[in-house]
C-alpha positions, 0 to 999 in steps of 0.5 A: 134169318138166312146168311143172305139177309144181313141186317145193317146195324151199328157203324159201317166199318169197311170189311177190309178193317175186319179182315186184316185183324183175323189170323186167316188173313193177317199176312195178306197184302192190301190188294189181296185183302181188297179182293177178298173184301169184294166177296165178303159181306157182314151178317148181323144176327140177333139171338135165335137167328138161324144162319143156315139149316141142314140141307141149305146150299153152302155158298161160303164160310163164316167168321165170327167177329163178336157174339156166339154161334152153335152148330147142331143137328136135330134128330127125326124125333126133334131132340137136339145135339150140339156139335160145337159152341163158337165165339169171336175169331172162329170160322166155320163151314170151310170143309163143306165148300169143297164137297159141293154138298148141302149143309149137314148141320145147322147154325144158330146165333146164341147171342147178338152176333156180327159175322163175315160171310166169305163167298165160295167163288172168292175162296176158289179164286184166291186159292188159284192165285195164292196156294198159301191161302189154301194152306191156311184153310187146310190148317184150320180144318186140320185143327177142327178134325183133331178136336173132333177126334178128341171129342169122339174119344171123350164120348166113347172112352170117358165117363160123364164125370171125366168129360165134365172135369176135362171140359172145365180144365180144357183151357190150354193155359192150364196145361203147363201146370203152373196155375193152382186155381182157375175160374171158368165161365160156361159159354151157354146154359147148362142144357146146351153145354150138356148136349155139347158133352153128350150128356143129359142136362140132369146128369150134367147138373148132378155131376156139377152138384157132386163136384160142388159138394166135394169142395172141388168147384164153386158155382155162381150162375155160369161162373165156376171157380176151381180152388185146386186144379190138381184136386179136380184133375185127379178126382175119381168120384 
């Protein structure tokens, strides 16, 4: 499914009600929300639907209301590299709007999802009306750039073991050191998460087994319990 083919399902909730609950639009006036809603449409995607593919023309950006989407690239040999896994409240595709270029990545729904598609023409018109809107878009793109830099650092300078431990302890809530244990859920199957970490599925599974054998994690399906965060954080293999 391409982004121009929404599937009408579920309650017909006005787009304005979705927009006002998103951080990007939360402090806009009712008139501003109404204008943006005029250039926004709902997209219902079932698991496996393609939202766009590399080379497609970009006509706006997307915001996920529920579900999950992966951004990925495919090599000429057919292998897939996952760039990002995204869930509710996350937007994507803003940067390419300003380049007048086709998409360089592809996007696919990993779960049944509901998204909003905000048109390129509406974005440009709103930037002309209110520079604050441009600042919000820039802030979001800056956060993603910082994450990309952290990813490149991890792939280049950290071992596979360090990448997996960092991923399991990535929750900002753990950064203040107050939590002693935690439980996380892998957002997708091991093959997709391994690709996100730039690891082979076999190596990713081997690291998880090593951590489990060392008593540092307890695996149950996609649920990973960490009984002692500090022990896992300082583990070197």
